[in-house]
C-alpha positions in Angstrom: 116.0 -5.0 58.0 115.9 -5.4 54.2 113.2 -6.9 52.0 114.2 -9.8 49.8 112.3 -10.2 46.6 110.8 -13.7 46.2 108.8 -15.4 43.5 105.3 -14.0 44.0 103.5 -16.5 46.3 99.7 -16.7 46.6 98.5 -15.5 50.0 95.2 -15.4 51.9 94.6 -12.0 53.5 92.2 -11.1 56.2 91.2 -7.5 56.1 90.5 -5.2 59.1 87.8 -2.8 58.1 88.2 -0.6 61.1 91.9 0.1 60.4 91.5 -0.2 56.6 94.5 -2.5 56.2 95.3 -6.2 56.2 95.4 -7.8 59.6 96.5 -11.4 59.0 98.4 -12.9 56.0 98.6 -16.6 55.4 101.3 -17.7 53.1 103.2 -20.9 52.5 101.7 -22.6 55.6 102.6 -19.7 57.8 100.4 -17.1 59.5 101.8 -13.5 59.8 100.0 -11.0 62.0 100.1 -7.5 60.6 101.1 -4.9 63.3 101.4 -1.8 61.1 101.1 -0.4 57.6 104.3 1.2 56.4 103.2 2.4 53.0 100.7 1.8 50.2 101.2 2.3 46.5 98.1 2.4 44.3 99.1 1.7 40.7 95.6 1.3 39.3 96.0 4.3 36.9 99.5 3.2 35.8 98.5 -0.1 34.3 96.7 -0.8 31.0 93.2 -2.2 31.5 94.2 -5.6 30.1 97.0 -6.1 32.7 94.8 -5.0 35.6 95.4 -2.7 38.5 97.8 -3.5 41.3 98.0 -2.1 44.8 101.1 -2.8 46.9 101.1 -2.7 50.7 104.3 -2.6 52.7 103.3 -4.0 56.1 105.0 -4.6 59.3 104.3 -8.1 60.7 105.2 -10.0 63.8 108.1 -11.6 61.7 109.3 -8.4 60.0 108.4 -6.5 56.9 106.5 -8.0 54.0 105.3 -6.6 50.6 101.7 -7.6 49.7 100.4 -7.1 46.2 96.7 -7.2 45.3 96.1 -8.0 41.6 92.8 -6.4 40.8 92.3 -8.3 37.5 92.6 -11.7 39.1 91.3 -10.5 42.5 94.2 -12.3 44.2 96.7 -11.5 46.9 100.5 -12.3 46.6 103.5 -11.8 48.8 106.4 -10.7 46.6 109.0 -9.7 49.2 109.8 -10.7 52.8 112.2 -9.4 55.4 115.3 -11.7 55.6 114.5 -12.4 59.3 110.9 -13.6 58.4 
């Protein structure tokens, strides 16, 4: 399964506090249920303050892998890569 980069698409993310990870991702009229967290990359220290921090989550969903990005400056979620099968 390979991730395919896409144009960053705004997403609505529901957070599971108990598991400390996203639980549901709504993007482009679809709902993806997160089944696992593969990796997390915290880039908050790597970005200049004017560009804002980013945190990237690689999540396993019911439709395959997805890459979620949280843009801290705009306080928005984006999907920037999806599994070819999704």
